[in-house]
C-alpha positions in Angstrom: 16.4 -0.3 -19.8 12.9 -0.2 -21.2 10.3 -2.9 -21.1 7.2 -3.5 -23.2 4.9 -4.4 -20.3 4.6 -4.6 -16.5 5.2 -8.3 -16.3 8.6 -7.9 -17.9 9.5 -5.2 -15.3 8.4 -7.5 -12.5 10.5 -10.4 -14.0 13.5 -8.1 -14.0 12.8 -7.1 -10.4 12.6 -10.8 -9.5 15.9 -11.5 -11.2 17.6 -8.6 -9.3 16.2 -9.8 -6.0 17.5 -13.3 -6.8 20.9 -11.9 -7.4 20.7 -10.0 -4.1 19.8 -13.2 -2.3 22.8 -15.0 -3.7 25.1 -12.1 -2.7 23.6 -12.1 0.8 24.2 -15.9 1.1 27.8 -15.3 0.2 28.0 -12.6 2.8 28.7 -9.9 0.1 26.7 -7.0 1.5 28.1 -4.5 -0.9 27.0 -6.6 -3.9 23.7 -7.3 -2.3 23.0 -3.6 -1.8 23.9 -3.0 -5.5 21.5 -5.6 -6.6 18.8 -4.2 -4.3 19.3 -0.8 -5.9 19.0 -2.4 -9.4 15.7 -4.0 -8.2 14.4 -0.7 -6.9 15.3 1.1 -10.1 13.6 -1.5 -12.2 10.5 -1.5 -10.0 10.3 2.3 -10.4 9.3 1.7 -14.0 6.4 -0.6 -13.3 3.7 1.9 -12.3 3.7 3.6 -15.7 2.4 0.4 -17.2 -0.8 0.7 -15.1 -1.3 4.4 -15.7 0.5 5.8 -12.6 3.8 7.5 -12.0 6.4 6.2 -9.7 6.6 9.2 -7.4 2.8 9.3 -6.7 2.8 5.5 -6.3 5.6 5.7 -3.7 4.0 8.6 -1.9 0.7 6.7 -1.6 2.5 3.7 -0.3 4.3 5.8 2.3 1.0 7.5 3.3 -0.7 4.1 3.6 2.2 2.9 5.8 2.0 5.9 8.1 -1.8 5.6 8.4 -1.6 1.9 9.2 1.3 2.4 11.7 -0.8 5.0 13.5 -3.6 2.5 13.7 -1.1 0.0 15.2 -0.1 2.6 17.8 -3.7 3.4 18.6 -4.6 -0.3 19.1 -1.5 -0.9 21.2 -2.3 2.2 23.4 -5.9 1.1 23.8 -4.6 -2.2 25.1 -2.0 -0.5 27.3 0.8 -2.1 25.3 4.1 -0.4 24.6 5.4 -1.1 21.1 9.0 -1.0 22.3 8.2 -3.9 24.6 6.6 -6.1 21.9 8.4 -8.7 19.9 8.3 -8.7 16.1 5.4 -11.3 15.9 3.2 -9.3 18.3 3.8 -6.1 16.2 3.1 -8.1 13.0 -0.2 -9.3 14.6 -1.2 -5.7 15.3 -0.2 -4.7 11.8 -2.4 -7.4 10.3 -5.3 -6.3 12.5 -4.8 -2.7 11.3 -4.9 -3.9 7.7 -8.1 -5.8 8.3 -9.8 -2.9 10.1 -8.7 -0.5 7.3 -10.1 -2.8 4.6 -13.4 -3.2 6.5 -13.7 0.6 6.9 -12.9 1.2 3.3 -15.6 -1.3 2.2 -18.1 0.2 4.7 -17.4 3.7 3.4 -17.9 2.7 -0.2 -21.1 0.9 0.8 -22.4 4.0 2.7 -21.5 6.2 -0.3 -23.5 4.0 -2.6 -26.5 3.5 -0.5 -26.8 7.2 0.4 -26.6 8.3 -3.2 -29.4 8.4 -5.8 -29.3 5.6 -8.3 -27.7 7.8 -11.0 -25.0 8.9 -8.6 -24.5 5.3 -7.5 -23.6 4.4 -11.1 -21.3 7.4 -11.3 -19.6 6.4 -8.0 -19.1 2.9 -9.4 -17.6 4.3 -12.6 -15.2 6.6 -10.6 -14.1 3.7 -8.4 -13.0 1.9 -11.5 -11.0 4.9 -12.5 -8.3 4.0 -10.0 -6.8 4.5 -6.6 -6.7 8.3 -6.8 -10.5 8.5 -6.8 -10.9 5.9 -4.1 -8.4 7.8 -1.9 -10.3 11.0 -2.5 -13.6 9.4 -1.5 -12.0 7.9 1.6 -10.5 11.3 2.5 -14.0 12.9 2.0 -15.4 10.3 4.4 -12.8 11.0 7.0 -13.3 14.7 6.6 -17.0 14.3 7.2 -16.6 11.8 10.1 -18.1 8.9 8.1 -15.3 6.6 9.4 -15.4 5.8 13.0 
């Protein structure tokens, strides 16, 4: 299938997820898995409508998941908690905390980059940030490499 825009892809994904829910409600796991596969296949088409490819988008999502999970592990260890002994809500709370910390650090890093740069470079940084996640990820990695993130 081919779609004209991202919203059409997302509509199709929603349709497939709805079909998977119906199959699950009937207890038909095989059909549910088939519909989930259809949803995944359709969703793989969405990134191209926003100037990205599916593989890179999925790799970034996996990298972000791994980074965030490592934060959850560090927070749990700092509190002398064992993940295996926590219930799903406690792990979710740690996950949400890791997300908030990650967002704060990302904003702080961008703020430091801007304030440390000459005015002309500040404008260029702003332009590059608008260029997409690839540039933001590179800036964040630069900050990590140079110990700008605590």
